[in-house]
C-alpha positions in Angstrom: 139.1 -0.8 -147.9 140.4 -1.0 -143.9 139.9 2.3 -142.5 143.5 3.7 -141.3 142.6 3.9 -137.9 142.3 0.0 -137.8 145.7 -0.3 -139.6 147.3 2.4 -136.9 145.1 2.8 -134.0 147.2 6.1 -133.4 145.9 7.8 -136.6 143.0 9.9 -136.6 140.9 9.7 -139.5 140.4 12.6 -141.6 136.5 13.9 -141.1 136.3 16.8 -144.5 132.7 16.6 -144.0 133.3 18.5 -140.7 135.8 21.1 -142.1 138.4 22.9 -140.2 140.6 21.0 -138.0 139.1 17.5 -138.5 139.4 17.8 -142.1 142.9 16.2 -142.4 143.9 13.3 -140.6 146.2 13.5 -137.4 147.7 11.2 -134.6 146.5 10.4 -131.3 148.7 8.9 -128.3 149.0 5.0 -127.9 147.1 3.5 -125.1 148.7 3.9 -122.2 151.4 6.5 -123.4 152.3 9.3 -121.5 151.9 13.0 -122.9 156.1 13.4 -123.1 155.2 16.9 -122.5 156.6 17.2 -118.6 155.5 20.0 -116.8 157.4 22.0 -114.0 159.3 19.3 -111.9 156.9 18.2 -109.0 158.3 19.0 -105.3 160.6 16.6 -103.9 161.3 15.3 -100.2 164.4 15.2 -99.3 165.4 14.0 -95.8 162.7 16.1 -93.8 162.6 19.3 -96.0 160.3 19.8 -99.7 161.7 21.5 -102.1 159.4 23.2 -104.0 161.0 23.8 -107.7 161.0 26.6 -109.4 159.9 29.1 -106.4 163.4 29.7 -106.1 167.0 29.4 -105.9 168.6 26.6 -103.5 172.0 26.7 -102.0 174.1 23.7 -100.8 176.9 24.1 -99.3 180.1 22.0 -99.7 181.9 19.9 -97.3 185.0 18.4 -98.5 186.7 16.0 -96.3 189.6 15.5 -98.2 193.4 16.4 -97.7 193.4 17.7 -101.3 190.4 19.7 -102.5 191.5 22.3 -105.3 189.9 25.0 -103.3 192.0 24.4 -100.2 189.0 23.9 -97.8 189.5 20.1 -97.2 188.9 19.3 -93.9 191.2 16.4 -93.4 193.9 19.1 -92.8 191.9 19.9 -89.5 193.1 18.5 -86.3 189.7 17.1 -85.7 187.8 16.9 -89.0 184.5 15.8 -87.7 184.5 18.6 -85.5 185.7 21.0 -88.0 182.6 19.5 -90.5 180.1 19.8 -87.4 181.4 23.7 -86.5 181.3 24.4 -91.1 178.1 22.9 -91.2 176.6 24.8 -88.3 177.6 28.0 -90.2 176.4 27.2 -93.2 173.2 26.6 -92.3 173.0 29.6 -90.4 173.9 31.7 -93.9 171.3 30.4 -95.3 172.3 26.9 -97.0 169.4 24.3 -97.4 171.2 21.6 -98.0 174.5 20.4 -97.4 177.4 18.4 -100.1 179.3 16.0 -98.2 182.6 14.3 -100.2 185.4 11.9 -99.4 187.3 12.0 -102.6 188.8 15.2 -104.4 187.4 15.3 -107.9 190.0 18.1 -109.3 192.2 16.7 -112.3 194.9 14.2 -111.0 193.5 13.6 -107.6 194.3 10.7 -105.5 192.1 7.6 -106.2 190.9 6.7 -102.3 189.1 3.1 -102.0 185.8 2.4 -100.5 186.8 1.7 -97.4 188.9 5.1 -96.9 186.2 7.0 -98.4 183.6 5.7 -96.0 185.9 6.3 -93.0 186.6 9.8 -93.8 182.2 10.4 -95.0 180.5 8.1 -92.7 181.1 10.0 -89.2 181.2 13.4 -90.6 177.7 13.2 -91.7 176.5 11.4 -88.8 177.7 13.8 -86.8 176.0 16.5 -88.7 172.8 14.9 -88.9 172.7 14.0 -85.1 173.2 18.3 -84.6 171.1 19.4 -87.3 168.6 16.7 -87.8 166.7 18.7 -90.1 168.9 19.3 -92.9 169.0 17.6 -95.9 172.4 15.7 -96.1 173.7 14.4 -99.6 176.8 12.4 -100.4 178.8 13.1 -102.9 180.6 9.7 -104.4 180.4 7.6 -107.3 181.3 4.0 -105.0 178.0 1.8 -104.2 179.3 1.3 -100.7 180.4 4.6 -99.8 176.6 5.6 -101.0 175.0 3.2 -98.7 177.2 3.4 -95.5 176.4 7.6 -95.9 172.4 6.9 -96.5 172.7 4.6 -93.3 174.4 7.3 -91.8 171.7 10.2 -92.2 172.5 11.2 -96.1 169.0 11.7 -98.1 170.8 12.4 -101.1 173.2 11.0 -103.6 175.7 12.8 -105.8 176.8 11.1 -108.6 180.0 13.0 -110.7 179.4 10.2 -113.4 175.9 10.3 -113.6 176.1 9.6 -117.5 178.5 6.5 -117.3 176.9 3.3 -118.4 177.5 1.6 -114.7 174.1 1.6 -113.1 175.1 0.2 -109.4 174.3 3.6 -107.9 171.2 3.9 -110.0 170.3 0.7 -108.6 170.9 1.6 -104.8 169.0 4.9 -105.4 165.9 2.6 -106.5 166.2 0.3 -103.6 166.4 3.3 -100.9 164.1 5.4 -102.6 166.9 7.9 -102.4 166.8 10.6 -104.8 170.0 11.1 -107.1 171.5 13.9 -108.8 172.9 12.5 -112.4 175.8 14.7 -113.2 177.2 15.3 -116.8 181.3 13.8 -117.2 183.5 12.1 -119.7 186.7 10.9 -119.7 187.9 13.4 -122.0 186.2 17.1 -123.4 185.7 15.8 -127.3 182.5 16.7 -128.4 181.0 17.8 -131.9 177.9 19.6 -130.8 178.3 20.4 -127.0 175.4 21.6 -125.5 173.2 18.9 -127.6 175.7 15.8 -126.7 175.5 17.0 -122.8 171.3 17.3 -122.8 171.7 13.9 -125.3 174.0 12.1 -122.4 171.3 13.6 -119.7 168.5 11.9 -121.3 170.4 8.6 -121.7 171.1 8.8 -117.9 167.6 9.6 -116.8 166.4 6.7 -119.2 168.7 4.4 -117.2 167.8 5.6 -113.9 163.8 5.3 -114.7 165.2 1.6 -116.2 166.6 0.7 -112.8 163.8 1.8 -110.7 164.2 5.2 -109.6 161.2 7.4 -110.0 161.0 10.1 -112.3 160.6 13.1 -109.5 163.6 11.4 -107.7 166.1 12.5 -110.4 168.0 15.6 -110.6 170.6 16.7 -113.4 173.9 18.8 -113.2 175.6 19.8 -116.5 179.0 18.7 -115.2 180.9 22.1 -114.9 184.3 21.7 -114.5 183.8 17.4 -115.4 185.7 16.3 -119.2 185.0 20.1 -120.4 187.5 22.8 -121.4 187.0 26.5 -119.9 185.4 27.2 -123.3 183.3 24.3 -123.0 182.6 25.6 -119.5 181.7 29.4 -120.4 179.3 27.7 -123.2 177.7 26.1 -120.9 176.8 28.9 -118.5 175.8 30.7 -121.6 173.1 28.3 -122.4 171.7 27.1 -119.6 168.1 26.8 -119.9 168.7 25.1 -123.0 168.7 21.8 -120.0 165.1 22.7 -119.1 164.1 20.6 -122.0 165.1 17.5 -119.8 162.5 18.3 -117.3 164.3 17.7 -114.3 165.4 20.4 -111.6 168.7 21.3 -112.5 171.8 21.3 -110.1 175.0 23.7 -110.7 178.5 23.5 -109.6 180.7 26.4 -110.6 182.0 27.5 -107.1 185.8 28.4 -107.2 186.1 26.4 -110.5 189.1 26.7 -112.6 187.4 28.2 -115.3 186.5 30.7 -113.3 190.3 31.3 -112.6 191.1 31.4 -115.8 188.9 34.1 -117.0 190.3 36.6 -114.4 193.1 35.2 -113.9 192.9 34.3 -110.3 193.6 31.6 -107.6 191.2 29.1 -106.2 190.7 31.7 -103.0 189.9 34.9 -105.1 187.4 33.3 -106.9 184.0 34.9 -105.2 182.9 37.5 -107.4 183.2 35.1 -110.1 180.7 32.5 -108.6 178.4 35.0 -107.5 178.0 35.6 -111.1 177.6 32.4 -111.8 174.9 31.8 -109.2 173.1 35.0 -110.6 173.2 33.7 -114.4 172.3 30.3 -112.6 169.1 32.2 -111.1 168.2 33.8 -114.2 168.4 30.7 -116.4 166.0 28.7 -113.8 168.4 26.7 -112.4 167.2 25.0 -108.8 170.2 24.1 -106.7 173.5 26.1 -106.6 176.7 24.0 -105.0 178.9 26.3 -103.5 181.6 27.2 -100.7 181.3 30.4 -99.7 177.4 30.6 -98.3 176.6 33.7 -96.9 177.5 35.4 -100.2 176.1 33.3 -102.7 172.3 33.0 -100.7 172.6 37.0 -101.1 173.3 36.7 -104.8 170.9 34.2 -105.3 167.8 36.3 -103.2 168.4 39.3 -105.4 168.5 37.5 -108.6 165.4 35.1 -107.7 163.4 38.9 -106.8 164.1 40.0 -110.2 163.4 36.6 -112.2 161.5 34.8 -110.2 159.1 37.6 -108.7 159.0 38.7 -105.0 156.2 39.8 -102.6 155.6 43.3 -102.7 159.0 45.5 -101.2 156.6 48.0 -99.7 154.8 45.4 -97.4 151.2 46.6 -99.6 149.4 43.4 -101.1 149.4 43.7 -104.8 146.0 45.0 -106.5 147.4 45.7 -109.8 148.0 49.4 -109.1 150.8 51.1 -108.5 151.3 53.1 -105.1 150.4 57.0 -106.0 
């Protein structure tokens, strides 16, 4: 009789004479297979900075180079959008932003579609100007278009933020792999139609990760975003906030962009310019859930909220300045 391990090399033959765990057959990994049990995400170099995931909550400042941002902060309304963007970038960095996200097309429902040339004309001069004055600060480009992402990377961006990361088109993934640029894969759907919201968001993101890997993107260069406010109702968004920790099953750094979103306005019945406190609540919830980056409009306040939440959830140095020896001060 052929031994089971010769029929299937992943079978560990039972050894009842040894007793204990060896008494029954079990499975081993196939030759060359990964364990399938990823640990904490490895540190990632974005631009000139290394992000050590899990140590603290990083803050990404939003720069909307648009005329129609839902939050009323579109920089194209300024007489000199480039100068206004540089001033805003400086202020955000002074307030504690770890990286900056530049976008040239509004993503609010019913937004005006912008062609690639117009989007390039908006974001590339801004990215180049910020890179010139803040060379050490990583810049992300918020786009779904390959020509825009390529031009932005040429101008000094170091990260691609794709709001349609769960779409089936893989052109941006190919660019990310070719340029060795990390990419954020955000969950999105054209309609908020779900049978099991959280399971489907995780499954869609897992499929996007697999497409990215197949396109040649490094595992460590992939970040995920649950897509708060994208292809979801207000109830869906609140449910996502409630279960953010579930996203950690994906094994990738998590980015959350809930700042000033309409769901916050619906909960509190407030317009976009009065949603700061609600945003701070989402930042604290994100930090408690192990989210790695929060994408926000109001940097100073969110940095403070994140630091306080991190001190409680992730641990902080002894506040009295004494070295910890396992004993409390008398």
